[in-house]
N, C-alpha and C positions, 0 to 999 in steps of 0.2 A: 577607585574613587579617591579624590583628594579633598580633605576637609569634609564639608557638608554637601559637596557636589558629587554628582554621578557622571561617569564618562558617557558621552553621547556618541554612539558608534555610527548610527545612520539616521538621517532626517529626510523626510519627503517634503519637497517644496512644490507648491502649486503656484503658478504665475502665468502671465499672459504670453501668448505666442507673438504678440506685438509688443513694442517698447512703450507705447503710450506717448502723450504729448509733453509730459513733464520729465525733464532730464533727471530729476531726483529719483525717479523710479529705476532707471538704468543704473544710476550710481548705487542705489540700495542693493540691487541684484548683484552688482560687482562686489560690493563690500561683504555681502552675505557669503558669496562664494569664497572670497579670500579668507574669511573667518573659519569656514568649514575646513579648508585646506590646512590652515595654521593649527587647528585643533585635532586634526586627524579624523574628522567626521566625514563619512561617505555621504554624498548627495544621491538621493533617489528622486527622479523626476520624469517628466513625460517624453524625454528623448529628442526634443526638437532643437534645431540649430538657430531658430529665429527669435526675435524679441527678447523679453526678459528671461525666457527659458534658456535661450542660447547664451545670454550674458552670464547668468549665474553658473551654468555648467562650465563654460570656458574659463571663468575666473577660478573655479576649483581646479581644473586641469592644469592651467598655466602656473599655478602655485604649488604643484606637486600632489594634489589631492586625488581622490578616486570618485568616479561618477558611475551610477547605474541608470541607464535610460530605458524606459519601458514604453513601447509604442504598438498600437494595434496595426495589423498588416494593412487594413484598408486606408489608414492615414499615411502610409509609406510614401505615396506619391503626392499627397496634399500638403503635408507638413515635412519640410526638409529635415532629415535626421542629422544629428551630430554624430558622425561616424568615429570620432576620436575618443569617445567615451571608453571608460575602463571595461564596462560590461553593457552590451546592448541586448535587450530582451524583446523579441517580437511575439506578440500574443494575437489571438483571434478576435477578441471582442473588447469593448470598453469596460465591461464588467470584469473581465479577467485582468485587464490593465490595473483597475482600481484595487482588485484583490491582491495582486502582486505588490503594488505600492504599499498597501497596508501591511502585508506580511513582512516586508523587508525593512520596515522603518520603526524607529523608536519614538518618533514624534512627527508632528505635521505643522507646516508653516505655510501661510498664504501671503504672498506679495500681491501688489495690484495686478488685476487681470480682468477677464471678461466672464461670460456665463460659465465656461468650463471650470475656471478657477473657483467661482462662487459655488457651483454645484458640488465640486469635490470637497471643498472646505466645509460646506454645510452638512454634507453627508457624514463627515467625521464628527462634527458637533452632535448630530443626531444620534449616531452610534454611541458616543460618549454619554449623552443625556440618558439613553436607555440602558446604560451599564454594560455595553458590549465590549468596551475597552477603556483603559485608564491612561492611554498615552497622551502626553502633553500636546496641546493645540495652541498655536500662536498666530495671531492676526497682526501683520506688520502694516500699521496705518500711516504710510508715508504721506506727509503733508495733508493729512485728513482725508485721503482717498476713500477709506472705508467708513467715514462718519455717517453717511446715510444708512448704511447697513446697521451700524451700532444704534442709531436712532430707531430703526425698525425693530430691533431686538428689544429696546426699552419699551416701545409701544406694545409689542406682543406681551411683555411682562405686565404692563399696566392694565391690559385687557384680560389678564389671567390665561392667556394662551400658553405662556411659559409659567408654570405653576411652581409653588414652593415645593422643594424637593427635587425639582427637575431643572434647576438653574443651569445655564450654559457654562460648561467647564472649559474656559479658554483664558488666555492672557493676551492683552493688547500691548504690542510693542510699538514705540514711536520711531525706532531706527533699527537698521540691520545689526548694529553692534550689540543690541540688547538681546538678540534672539537666543544665542547659545547659552548665556548665563541664566536666562529665564528657564530654558529647557532643563539645564543641569540641576537647578534648584528644585524644579518640579519632580524630576526623577528621583532626586535624593529624598524628597518628601514622601514619595510613594513607598519607599523602603521602610518608612516608619508606620505605615498603616497595618493594624493588626490583621493576622491571617483570617480571622473570623469575618472581618469586613470584606476582605477579598473574596472569600467563598460566597458571601451573600450577593455580591455584585455579579458573580458568575452565574447565579441562578435566575437573574432577572430576564 
């Protein structure tokens, strides 16, 4: 660790298998991949070669970084795999894919994407809310893409569906360049939490 920051070894990125209509999304995916490679942070992702998934993974690889792709066998023919990844893991089910992504990652990041991206991101938020993990979660809100989701979270809070003591533990980043610094600071902060607090969380 350098200063008050912790080294980020692996980060799971959820994002679209399409690139979307806004070129800013692809640029953010490329910048994120470049930043991972520069920092020596391994990318863990869904294994695809298309859309934002392919862009972020290729950016890591083209800049000398390492990538782990995890894909269920039934998606092998539906989603073109990126075969140049450093490590390719083929699993049987979506549940196993998500478990592997969780186990192999220090933090979770969501770029713009569709239902799969949203589902995986919200699942990590839910697990964190229930005290099942303390890994940093970052929502990358490129040009306001996730604004409707953030408004929904605010409405859930105002209606007391997200109650005091169960606040969502995430950080919203406005650009790809903010992601690793935010994660580093969050991980460094976790190291200052008393062991008693950690033990209490494990019992939830």
